[in-house]
N, C-alpha and C positions, 0 to 999 in steps of 0.2 A: 352271271354269279360265277366265279372261279371254283374250279376243284381243289383247291390247297389253300392254306391258312401259314399267315404269318409269325412268326411265332421266334423267339429268342431263347437263345441260351447263356450261360455266364453274367449273366445278371443284366441284360440288354445289352452285352458286349457284342455278341455274333447273332446275325440274323440267319432263320433255317426257314423255306417254304418246307411244308408237309401235305399229305393229302390232305383233305377234311375226312374222308372214308379208308383208312387204310395203315399200312404199317407207319408209326411214329414213333421219335425217338425218347428214351428212355435215360435217367441220369448215370446205369451202366456205361453208354455209349462216353458220357463225360467222364465218368473218372476210370474208365482206360484210356480215355487219351491224354491223360496227365501222366504214361508213367514213361514213353518215348524218354530213354535220357544221352547222353552221349550221341550226341547230334552233332556233326561236322558241317563245315560248308560245304554244296555241292551234295552232299546225301540226298538219297531217293527214296521216298517213302510208300507204301500200298496199305490201303486199305480195302480190305478182301470183304466183300459184300457188306458193302459201304449203306448200304439203305438211304437214308432221307441226307446223309454224309456227316451226321451229327459227330463223330469221332474225329474226322480229318476237318472239317469247317474249327471243331476247337482247336486242334494240331496248330491249321493254319493262322488260325489268331496267335498262339505262343509263338509260333516259329516265323513268325513275317518277318523278319531281320535278320533270318539266319540261313539267306540263300539256300533253300532246298525245292526239290521237286519232291510235290506230293500229287499221288493218282488214288483214286476210287475204281472198284470194278464191281459192279451190280448188275445183278442178272433181270429185276426189272425195269425196262427203258422209260417208265413214267418219273421211277425215282430216281434212275440216272440225271433226267434232264432236271427236275426240280431241284436238284445238287446241283449242277452245273448253274443255274439260275441264282441261286445260293451263294455258290462261289464270286459269281458277278456283282451278286449286289453288296458283299462284303468288301469287294477291290481285292479277292483272292485268285482274280484269272490269269495272273500273270503265272502262278502259281502251284496252282489247283484246279486241277480235270478230274470227271470222273467220264467213264466209258462203260456202254452196255454190253456185258460179255456173260456167257455161261461157261465157270471154271469147269465143269464138268465134261467139257468138249477141248478140243485143241485151238480152238478159235480164240485165242488169248492173243493180245495186242502187242505182251511184253515177252520179251525172253528169257529162260532160267538167268535166275542169279540178279537179275537187274537190280535189284533194292538193298538197301542198308538195312532198312526196317521195315514187317511187314507185321501190320495190327490187324486184328478180325474180333468181331462179335457177331458169331457164328448162328445158323440157328440153334435152338436149344432143344429140342428132341424130335424124335423120329415115331414116338409112341403116343403123343400128347393126341386128345381127341381137337380135328382142325378148326379154325375158324370159319367160320361162312365165309367171312372175306377173303377172297384169293390172295391179294395181296398183303394180307396178315398171317396167312396161314404158308405163303411161302416164304416169308421172313421168320416164321419160327418155328416152322417143321421140316426138314430132311426131306428130298424127294430124289429116291432113286439113288442117293448117296448117301457120307455117312461123315462123323466129325474127324474118325482118322484120315480119310483121305481128304477132307477139307484142309485138316493142319498139314497133311504131306503136300498137298498143292501150296500154301503159303510156305514151308522151308523149301519147295522147289524155287520159288520165284528169290528166296534170300540168299547174297551172295555169301562167299565165304566168311565168316565168323560174324555175321548179320543178326541182327536182333528180332526174335519174334514176341510178339504180345495178344493175349485171348483172355476173355472173360466167359465165366460158363456156371452154371448150376454148379455145387459144389458135389454133387455125385457123377458131375462129367468127369472129375479129378483124374481118376485111374485110366481113362479111354485117354486124355490129355496124353500122359506121363506114357503111356505105352507107344502113342505115337511119336513121341518124342527123343523114346528112349534111341540110343547110338548116332542120334542124330544132333545132340544139341548136350550142352552141360550149361554148367550158370544158371542151371532153374532156379527162381526165385516164386516159392507159393505164397499169394496173401490173401486168408480168409476175410471175407466182407460178411458184416452183420448187419444189420437193418438195426438191431437195440438191442444193448448189451445182455438181457433179458432171452436172445433167441437162438437159436443156434445158425450158424454160418448157411447161408444162402447160396452164395456166390461165392467165386475165387477166382482173381486173378493167377494169370501164369506166365510166367516172361523167362525166353529163354534163350542162348546163342549159339548159333551153327557152328557147329565142328570145336565148340571147348570143351575143354575136358577139368574146369574147376566144377565143384561140388553145389551142390543144391542147399538152398535156404530157406525155414519157412519164415516168414518175416511176423513179426505180433498182429495182432489183429487189427482190421479197418473199420470201424463203428462209424456209421451214415449219421442214425438218428441221436439225441437225447430222449430220456424217459418222456419228456412233455411234447415229443414229434419235431422238434427244432434240430436244425443240423447240427454237429458236433463242431467243435472249431475247425479240425481237420478237414473235416466235409466240407463248411463253410470255404475254406481257402480253396479248395479245386471247385466246385460247383457253381461257385460267386465269384470268385477270385481268379479264376483261372490258373492258380501254380500249379506245375510240377508236384508229383506225388512225392518224391522224396525230401523237397523243401516243404512242403505241407506237414510231413508227419514228424519234421524235426522238433 
């Protein structure tokens, strides 16, 4: 019996291998993958804390004809291994690969300022009760690190005027903005609502390194209708694989 499952994203368009008992991707990753735009031929994209590869696999599907290079860096060796298997299974291995590395150390196989886009779905908390499952605990809880340091690493990897994208809990917004202050501009804040009657539990933040452009707060993005089905905008992203700005028009 294998220790992983064969799952799919984007309405069966993307195959993803995930541990039977461990960290597994959520809709957050797919929504975040829709954000990168202004993609140019030859651009390099880094997925920091890539997990099972959901973000970069969805990006690879959308950008497979764009002559880009996508790399994922992941602390857990088994997740990096499964992600590379997923890249191969989808026919993305020529331009999508994953490495096992710890961003808290200097043992990173990429020099600073190497990427035009850096995207990340970091651990959400240092204070939550840890899961007894080690893989889930590592994915969801910071260990001897912080969200600010995580973001600083992402900005370090970004080329001048490169683009940064992240998703997190709404209560993390002050810490995210503090980490971006003086280093980025053109900040876009997108509140994510599960339903219209609830408060926003997630927030997407995009920024551009070295930019002086003003910040913008976008209209809310609502994932579910009152009956639990996806809204039309969410359907376009989560099922059809459209980029965010096309989906919300």
